N, C-alpha and C positions, 0 to 999 in steps of 0.2 A: 504493500500500500504506500502511495506517495506521501511526501510531507504535506502537500496541499490537502490530501484527503483526510489525514490524521489531525490537521490543525483544527483548533476549536473554532466554532462559528463566530462571526463578528457579533459584538454586542448590539442589541437593538437600540435604536435612538429614541429619544423622547418624541421627536417629530413623527416617527413611524407609528409609535403607539397611539399618539393623538389622532392621526389619520384614521387608524383602524376603529377607534372608539367613537369618533365623530360620525363616521359612516353609519354606525348603529343608532346613534341618538337623533340624527336629523331626519325629518320627513322628506318625502319625494315630491315630484312634480304634481301628482294627483291632489295631494292635500292643499297645495298652493292654488291649483285650479278651482277647487271647491270653495276656497276663500274668495277668489276673484269673481266668480260667476254671479253671486248675489249682488255684488257692487255694480256690475254691468247692467243687470236687470233693473236695479233701483234707478240708475241714471236714465236708462232708455224709457222706462215707464213714466218716470217723472217728466221727461221731456215730451213724451207723446200725449200726456194728459194735462197739458197746460200748466206745468209746474205744481201739480197737486201732490202733496207729500203722502197722503194716506194710501192711495192705490200703489204707489211706488214701494212703500214700506211693506205692505201686505204681500206684494209680488215677490220681493226679495226674501221675505221669511218663508214663503211657500216654496221657492226654489231651493232654499237651504234645507228645508225638511224633505223635499224630494231626493236631494243628494244623499241625505242621511238614510232614507228608506232604501235607496239603491245599495248602499253599503250593507244594510241589514240583510237584504235579499241575497247579496253575494257572500254573506258571512265573512266580510273583511273587517279590518280594524276601524272602529268609529272614532279613534283618537283625534284625528285632524278635522274630520267633518263636524264633530260635535263642537269643536272650537269655532268653526265657521258658523254653525247655527247660533251659538251663544253670542258671537261678535255681531252677527246680523240682527239678532233680537235686541241687543243693547243699542246698536246704531239706530234701529227703527224706533225704539223708545225715545231716544233723544230727539229725533226728528219730529215725531208725532207730538211730543210734549211742547216743543217750541213752535211747531208749524213751519220751521225753516229747514229746507232740504240740506243745507250745508252742515247742519248740526248732526247729520248722520255720520259725518266724518270726524266729529269732535272726539268721540271715545278713542279712535285710533291715534289721533294727534296726542291726546293726553297720555295714552299708553306708551307711545314712542318717547315722550318726554320723561316718563317715569323710568323706562328701561335705560335711557341715556344716563340719568342720575345714578341708577343702581349700578350700571357698568362702571362709571367713574369711581363710585365709592368702593366697588369691589376691587378695582386696581389699587386704590390708595390703601385699602386695608389688607392687601396681599391675599385676598380670597377671590381671584379673578373669575368673572362670570363664566368664561369658556371652560374653566376647570370643572364646573358642575356638570356641563355637558359631557366632558371627558369621563367624569365619574359615573354618569348615567349609562355610558356605553361600556363600563367595566362589568364583565360577567360576575364579579364578586361584589358588586355594589350593595347587594342586600346585607352582606356581612360587614363591610367596611366602606361606606359611601365616600369617605374623605381620605382614602388611601393615597390618592393622587397628590395631596398636599404635603406629604412627607418627603417628596422629591423636590429639592430646590430648583433643579432644571425644569421640571414639569411646571412649577409655579411661574418661573420666569417666562417660559414659552407661552403659557396660557395668558399671562398678562399682556404680552405683545399681541396675541390674537384678539384679545378683548378690545384693544384699541381699534381694531377693524370694526367690531360691533359698535363701538362708540361712533365711528365715522358713518356707519349705515344709518343709525338713528338720527344723527346730526343732519345728514342730507335730507332725510324725510321731513324733519322739522323746518329746515330752511326753505324747502319747496312748498310744503303744504300749509304752513301757518299763513303766509301772505295770501294764498288762494282762498283760505277759509275766511280771512278778514275781508276779502273782496267779494265773498259769496259767489265764487266761480265754481258752481256745482259740477258742471261737465268736466272742467279741467281738474277738479278734485278727484273725480272718478278715474280719469286718465292717469293722474299722478299716483293714486293709490295702487292701481294695477302695475304701473311701471316701476314703482318703488317697493313693490312687494317681492314676488319671486325673482324677477329679473335683477333687482338690486342685490338680493341675497346671493344669487348666482355670482354676481361680480365680487361680492364680499368673500364668498367661499373660494373663488378663484384666487383672490389675493392671499387668503389663508393657506390655500394649497401651495402657492408659490413659496410662501414663508416656510411651510413644513417640508417641502421638497429640498429647499436650499439649506435648511438647518441640519446640524449634526450634533445635537446635544446628547451626551451619553446618559443612559438611565442609571440612576444611583441605586445602590442596594438599599433594602428596607431599613428604616431607622427604628423599627419596633412599634408595637401597637399604640404606645402612648406618646410617641414623638410628634412634634408639631414644628412646622417650618420656622415659626417665630422663636422657638426655643433652641434650635440647632445652632452650633457654632458657625460663624462666618468663615469660609475658607480663606486662607492667606492669599494675598494678591501675588501675581507672578510677573 
């Protein structure tokens, strides 16, 4: 047997581990489509009915429920479509309560703002948002959901990836807040769709480039009670 065959396999990198786990944790294109369709229906019906909010809201909710029923018939996961049904219901409530169609987009704007703040706080506190997605993709998550945080390299890489998440939500707010204030309902619908799955694809592409180009070694486990804040800082080189 040659020396190459007997050599130990190269250690896996943090980036490779994150790629594997994020692929398990993130939803696919169908979930994003199920979120976008009720928005399209809302804008189309609102425009066709002389800017009447009520039929537009009812139509959007009905479409979301039909999408959920299709999932039930197919016996597939309801995880993403239930989120779409809930989001559509909340948006319809806001619009019907105020009578202004642009308020259907207010919950999404407020949610983006909240996620932006949470992502920034998570970076500052060294509990980066993306780390929780990585933990969710860990097969051992039920036993130790925060195992990812005991690896300093994992925390550093997840923090860098979380800045991409910050950028995604910042772009959404920069585009949608002025449209909301100007009551541009049609353009709000276009922006919500364009800044949904397509923007996430762009963000994931940036994350993918960062993960492919990185070579951070996976550290050995520090023990069940260890925490990244309590670990000694490695000496500078």
